[in-house]
C-alpha positions in Angstrom: 0.0 0.0 0.0 1.5 3.3 -1.1 0.5 6.6 0.5 1.5 10.2 0.3 1.5 13.0 2.8 2.6 16.6 2.7 4.2 18.4 5.7 7.0 20.4 7.0 10.3 18.6 7.5 10.9 19.2 11.2 13.9 17.0 12.2 16.5 15.1 10.2 18.4 12.4 12.1 21.8 11.0 10.9 21.9 7.6 9.1 22.3 4.6 11.4 24.1 1.5 10.3 21.9 -1.1 12.1 23.8 -4.2 10.8 26.3 -5.1 8.1 23.5 -5.2 5.5 21.0 -2.7 6.8 21.0 1.1 7.4 18.2 3.5 8.1 17.6 7.3 8.4 14.7 8.7 10.4 13.0 12.0 10.1 10.0 13.8 11.5 7.2 15.6 9.6 5.0 18.2 11.1 1.4 17.6 9.8 -1.2 20.3 10.4 -4.8 20.2 9.6 -7.6 22.7 10.1 -10.9 21.3 11.4 -13.8 23.7 12.3 -11.4 26.7 12.4 -9.0 24.9 14.8 -5.5 23.8 13.6 -4.4 20.4 14.9 -0.8 19.4 14.6 0.6 15.9 14.5 4.1 14.7 14.2 5.0 11.6 12.1 8.3 9.9 12.5 9.3 8.2 9.2 12.3 6.3 7.9 14.3 5.8 4.8 16.2 2.6 4.4 19.3 1.4 2.5 20.1 3.5 -0.6 17.1 5.8 0.0 18.8 7.3 3.1 20.7 9.8 0.9 17.4 11.3 -0.5 17.0 13.4 2.7 20.3 15.3 2.0 18.6 17.5 -0.6 16.2 19.0 1.9 16.5 21.3 4.9 14.6 21.3 8.1 11.7 23.6 7.7 11.1 22.7 4.0 7.6 21.8 2.9 7.9 18.3 1.4 5.7 15.6 -0.1 6.6 12.1 1.1 5.6 8.8 -0.6 5.7 5.9 1.8 4.5 2.4 2.6 3.3 1.2 6.0 5.3 -1.8 7.2 4.5 -3.9 10.3 6.3 -6.6 12.1 5.3 -9.0 14.8 7.6 -10.7 17.2 7.4 -12.7 20.4 9.6 -12.3 23.5 9.1 -14.0 26.8 5.7 -15.3 25.8 4.4 -11.8 24.9 3.5 -10.8 21.3 4.7 -7.4 20.2 4.1 -5.3 17.1 6.0 -2.5 15.5 4.8 -0.2 12.6 7.2 1.7 10.4 6.4 4.4 7.9 8.9 3.6 5.1 9.5 6.5 2.9 10.7 5.8 -0.7 10.4 9.3 -2.3 10.6 12.8 -1.0 9.7 15.8 -3.2 9.6 19.5 -2.7 6.0 20.5 -2.0 6.4 23.8 -3.8 5.2 25.9 -0.9 7.3 28.5 0.8 8.5 27.6 4.2 7.6 30.0 7.1 11.2 31.2 7.2 10.8 32.5 3.6 7.6 34.4 4.4 8.8 38.1 4.3 5.4 39.6 5.0 5.5 38.3 8.5 1.9 36.9 8.1 2.2 33.2 8.7 -1.0 31.4 7.6 -1.8 28.0 9.0 0.0 25.4 7.0 -1.9 23.3 4.6 -0.5 19.8 5.3 -3.8 17.9 5.5 -3.7 16.1 2.1 -3.2 12.4 2.1 -3.4 10.6 -1.2 -4.8 7.1 -1.0 -2.2 6.0 -3.6 -4.7 4.3 -6.0 -5.1 7.4 -8.2 -2.0 8.4 -10.1 -3.3 11.9 -10.9 -3.4 12.9 -7.2 -7.1 13.7 -7.3 -8.1 11.4 -4.5 -7.4 12.8 -1.0 -8.2 11.6 2.5 -9.7 14.2 4.9 -10.8 12.7 8.2 -12.8 15.8 9.2 -16.4 15.0 10.0 -17.8 17.9 7.9 -16.3 16.2 4.7 -19.4 14.1 4.0 -18.8 13.7 0.2 -15.7 11.5 0.4 -16.8 8.8 -1.9 -14.2 8.0 -4.6 -16.7 7.9 -7.4 
C-alpha cells in the first residue's frame, strides 16, 4: 500500500548503520490540519532505508515536502508476549512547492496546509483523504 503525505520537515536524524547489511535514516514531519477553524498538529516519525537514506540530504529542516511511503509492520514474540511495530517507510521525497515560514517576508504566517493524504490508488493525485467530520462527500466515485 503506497500513501503520500505533505508536511514540514521538522527533524532530520543521521543515518544509522543497524547491521552489516541494513541502514536507516529517520526524520520527522509536522502535519497540520484545520478542522472547524482549529488547527491540529501531528508529528509523524518516518524512515528511509538502504540506498534511499541519501534522499534526505537534498532537503533542509523547515522545507515543505511531499513524502511517498509504505506502511510496514512486524510481529515478534519475546518472553511469551507478542509485540508489534509499525514503520512508515518513505521511498520518495519531493519539494511540496510551498514557501516555508522562514521565507515568508510579509510576517503573516497562515496556518500550513498539510492535510492532504493521497490514497495512492489514483496516479493523478485527485483522491485525498480528509478525516474531518464535515467532509461528507468523500466517496471516490
